TORLO-926096 format. One line per field, with one value per residue (C-alpha): x, y, z; residue in one letter; residue number from 1. Coordinates in Angstrom, 3 decimals. Each point is the difference from the previous one (the first is absolute). Layout:
BEGIN
u = X, ...;
v = Y, ...;
w = Z, ...;
resn = A, ...;
resi = NUM, ...;
//
This chain:
BEGIN
u = 10.162, -0.384, 0.088, -1.700, -1.794, 1.143, -1.065, 1.710, -0.124, 2.269, 0.803, 2.841, 1.756, -0.143, -3.788, -0.854, -2.232, 1.829, -3.164, -0.503, 3.629, -0.397, -3.122, 1.939, 2.740, -2.584, -1.459, 3.122, 2.510, -1.253, -3.117, 2.124, 2.233, -2.964, -1.547, 3.383, 0.552, -3.359, 0.643, 3.621, -0.721, -2.195, 2.477, 2.753, -1.978, 0.040, 3.021, -2.269, 0.555, -0.324, -0.465, -0.041, -1.273, 2.180, 0.373, 2.498, -0.547, 2.215, 3.003, -0.496, -1.468, -1.889, -0.632, -3.231, -0.106, 2.033, -2.797, -0.668, 3.642, 1.213, -2.612, 0.788, 3.746, -0.605, -1.930, 2.994, 2.378, -2.378, -0.331, 3.762, 0.533, -2.959, 1.320, 3.210, -1.802, -2.427, 2.357, 0.960, -3.689, -0.257, -2.098, 0.800, -0.671, -0.359, -0.711, -1.986, 1.077, -3.002, 0.132, -3.219, -2.844, -3.620, -1.577, -2.262, 2.991, 0.499, -3.522, -0.059, 3.509, -1.082, -3.045, 2.135, 2.499, -2.762, -1.436, 3.402, 0.720, -3.386, 0.620, 3.224, 0.493, 0.047, 3.613, 1.117, -2.121, 1.693, 3.411, -0.332, -3.018, 1.597, 2.485, -2.465, -2.540, 2.593, 0.485, -3.758, -0.320, 2.943, -1.492, -3.354, 1.736, 1.920, -3.195, -1.663, 2.995, 0.542, 0.093, -3.117, -0.207, 0.192, 3.635, 0.835, -2.018, 2.086, 3.215, -1.429, -1.010, 3.561, 1.391, -2.361, 0.611, 3.636, 2.223, 2.458, -1.763, 1.940, 0.605, -1.452, -2.338, -0.767, -3.409, -0.197, 2.512, 0.116, 1.060, 2.866, 0.995, -0.047, 2.008, 2.692, -0.206, 0.513, 2.986, 2.171, -0.785, 1.890, -2.360, 0.011, -0.673, -2.747, -1.692, 0.229, -1.611, -2.826, -0.826, 0.141, -2.290, -2.605, 0.333, 1.636, 2.986, 3.102;
v = 12.334, -3.788, -1.477, -3.351, -0.588, -3.198, -2.719, -3.176, -3.132, -2.843, -0.968, -1.455, 2.980, -1.551, 0.263, 2.942, 2.423, 3.304, 1.995, -1.854, 0.606, 3.730, 0.048, -1.621, 2.630, 2.791, -0.984, -1.129, 2.563, 2.821, 0.602, 0.114, 2.667, 2.014, 0.156, 0.848, 2.865, 1.533, -0.333, 1.141, 3.773, -0.602, -2.377, 2.598, 2.494, -2.233, -2.250, -2.978, -3.706, -2.306, -3.731, -2.243, -3.565, -2.537, -3.762, -2.780, -0.607, 3.046, -1.675, -3.685, -0.811, -3.235, -1.529, 1.285, 2.897, 2.297, 2.510, 0.790, -0.257, 2.413, 2.621, -0.264, 0.095, 3.163, 1.379, -0.662, 1.812, 2.929, 0.247, -0.013, 2.816, 1.964, -0.301, 1.776, 2.631, 1.109, -0.372, 3.720, 0.854, -2.021, -2.726, -3.571, -2.897, -3.617, -3.244, -2.769, -3.417, -2.240, -3.753, -1.997, 2.163, -1.192, 2.437, -0.445, 0.381, -3.773, -0.618, 2.829, -0.857, -3.590, 1.130, 2.265, -2.801, -2.470, 2.270, 0.398, -3.725, -0.988, 2.122, -1.754, -2.572, -3.641, -0.260, 2.642, -1.498, -3.355, 1.654, 1.774, -1.648, -2.360, 2.468, 2.876, -2.063, -0.649, 3.737, 0.612, -2.644, 1.490, 3.498, -1.280, -1.428, 3.236, 2.044, -2.270, 0.205, 3.736, 2.355, 2.070, 3.486, 1.526, -1.107, 1.947, 2.976, 0.112, 0.204, 2.651, 2.011, -0.288, 1.283, 2.975, 0.874, -0.830, 3.031, -1.541, -2.500, -2.952, -0.136, -3.519, -1.991, -3.707, -1.535, -3.672, -2.750, -0.949, 3.537, -0.241, -3.360, 1.262, 3.043, -2.301, -2.299, 2.903, 1.348, -2.985, -2.682, -0.446, 0.383, -3.668, -1.196, 2.564, -1.181, -3.611, 0.831, 1.985, -2.810, -2.659, 2.048, 0.252, -3.712, 0.315, -1.945, 2.070;
w = -3.102, -0.015, -3.500, 0.422, -3.320, -1.637, -2.411, -1.051, -2.065, -1.013, -3.560, -2.043, -1.524, -3.463, -0.066, 2.248, -1.950, -0.176, 0.585, 3.300, 0.933, -0.715, 2.179, 2.852, -0.269, -0.205, 3.354, 1.850, -1.225, -2.235, 2.081, 3.149, -1.508, -1.278, 3.493, 1.522, -2.442, 0.940, 3.738, 0.175, 0.150, 3.056, 1.616, -0.419, 2.057, 3.077, -0.572, -0.507, -0.528, -2.992, 0.560, -3.068, 0.322, -1.802, 0.129, 0.509, -3.710, -0.520, 1.641, -0.884, -3.408, -0.539, -3.422, -1.580, 2.451, -2.247, -0.748, 3.662, 1.073, -2.649, 0.919, 3.714, -0.599, -2.011, 2.966, 2.253, -2.345, -0.399, 3.783, 0.554, -2.489, 1.359, 3.549, -1.002, -2.069, 2.729, 2.948, -0.046, 0.505, 3.201, -1.647, 0.997, -2.395, 1.122, -1.833, 1.666, -1.315, 0.635, 0.090, 0.077, 1.311, 0.025, -2.449, -3.055, -2.361, 0.100, -1.318, -2.531, -1.189, -0.523, -1.984, -2.210, -0.605, -0.777, -2.668, -1.656, 0.163, -1.398, -3.093, -0.936, -2.724, 1.077, -1.153, 2.501, 2.775, -0.542, -0.087, 3.349, 1.623, 2.529, 1.464, -0.145, 1.915, 2.697, 0.465, 0.186, 2.743, 1.885, -0.083, 1.237, 3.054, 0.513, -0.034, 2.543, 2.340, -0.186, 2.959, 0.775, -1.580, 3.483, 0.200, -3.149, 1.289, 3.186, -1.986, -2.321, 3.072, 1.327, -3.303, 0.191, 3.646, 0.792, 0.367, -2.442, -2.221, -1.370, -3.729, -0.169, 2.220, -0.347, 0.778, 0.916, 0.688, -3.683, -0.865, 2.491, -1.456, -3.584, 1.066, 1.399, -3.010, -2.364, 1.934, 0.724, -2.555, -3.266, -2.948, -1.030, 3.543, 0.428, -3.213, 1.179, 3.357, -1.634, -2.447, 2.705, 2.265, -2.781, -0.754, -3.406, -1.209, 0.570;
resn = L, V, N, N, A, G, V, G, F, T, S, P, L, E, I, V, P, L, D, R, L, R, W, L, F, E, V, N, L, F, G, L, L, A, V, T, Q, V, C, L, P, Y, L, R, Q, Q, G, G, R, I, V, N, I, S, S, T, A, S, I, V, E, A, P, F, H, G, P, Y, S, S, A, K, R, G, L, N, A, L, S, E, A, L, R, L, E, V, R, P, F, G, I, Q, V, S, V, I, I, C, G, S, V, K, T, P, I, W, E, T, G, G, E, N, A, G, Q, I, W, A, G, Q, A, E, E, K, Q, Q, L, Y, G, L, R, Y, G, Q, L, V, D, Y, F, Q, K, M, G, Q, G, G, V, P, P, E, K, A, A, Q, I, I, A, A, A, L, S, S, E, R, A, K, Y, R, Y, Y, V, G, S, D, A, Q, L, F, R, L, L, N, K, I, M, P, D, R, L, R, D, W, I, I, L, R, A, I, G, M, D, A;
resi = 1, 2, 3, 4, 5, 6, 7, 8, 9, 10, 11, 12, 13, 14, 15, 16, 17, 18, 19, 20, 21, 22, 23, 24, 25, 26, 27, 28, 29, 30, 31, 32, 33, 34, 35, 36, 37, 38, 39, 40, 41, 42, 43, 44, 45, 46, 47, 48, 49, 50, 51, 52, 53, 54, 55, 56, 57, 58, 59, 60, 61, 62, 63, 64, 65, 66, 67, 68, 69, 70, 71, 72, 73, 74, 75, 76, 77, 78, 79, 80, 81, 82, 83, 84, 85, 86, 87, 88, 89, 90, 91, 92, 93, 94, 95, 96, 97, 98, 99, 100, 101, 102, 103, 104, 105, 106, 107, 108, 109, 110, 111, 112, 113, 114, 115, 116, 117, 118, 119, 120, 121, 122, 123, 124, 125, 126, 127, 128, 129, 130, 131, 132, 133, 134, 135, 136, 137, 138, 139, 140, 141, 142, 143, 144, 145, 146, 147, 148, 149, 150, 151, 152, 153, 154, 155, 156, 157, 158, 159, 160, 161, 162, 163, 164, 165, 166, 167, 168, 169, 170, 171, 172, 173, 174, 175, 176, 177, 178, 179, 180, 181, 182, 183, 184, 185, 186, 187, 188, 189, 190, 191, 192, 193, 194, 195, 196, 197, 198, 199, 200, 201, 202;
//
């Protein structure tokens, strides 16, 4: 079972519509669990595999990316618990931490964010507009520089076919960098590096 469904958008947390946030969690987390629950009896019969597709947003949180990051971090936690629960049945669970991959999520995420932003009061747009615009520009560049989907597919195939699958796989050089950043950097230094990379004042 490869759980790859995902949606995303950016928004300041102060103004994110809660119905849109619930929709994001429905697709990225609750829907994933619902499909997994249906498939588990069949996976138990053969000692199958579960591969859940996550994101670097789950290990390094950028400003205004809280909705997506929180759902993907929840996916990671769910996957870790599930791995231990189904281990006695011979089922292996892996998480694929994807960096920038050239998929339509960049365009659809931008459209979703644009709709949310357009519906906000001018006061809130003035409050967050400059820094939010910097993040939007940064993400556009990330999407254009992402690795091809075939690279992610190769790693997913490895997780499905290796005799002993890894718990976590990382797709793309940015994913490896964020992994290192998350492990060794003090929190304040990590925040400074993230803001500087986006172009915001630290």
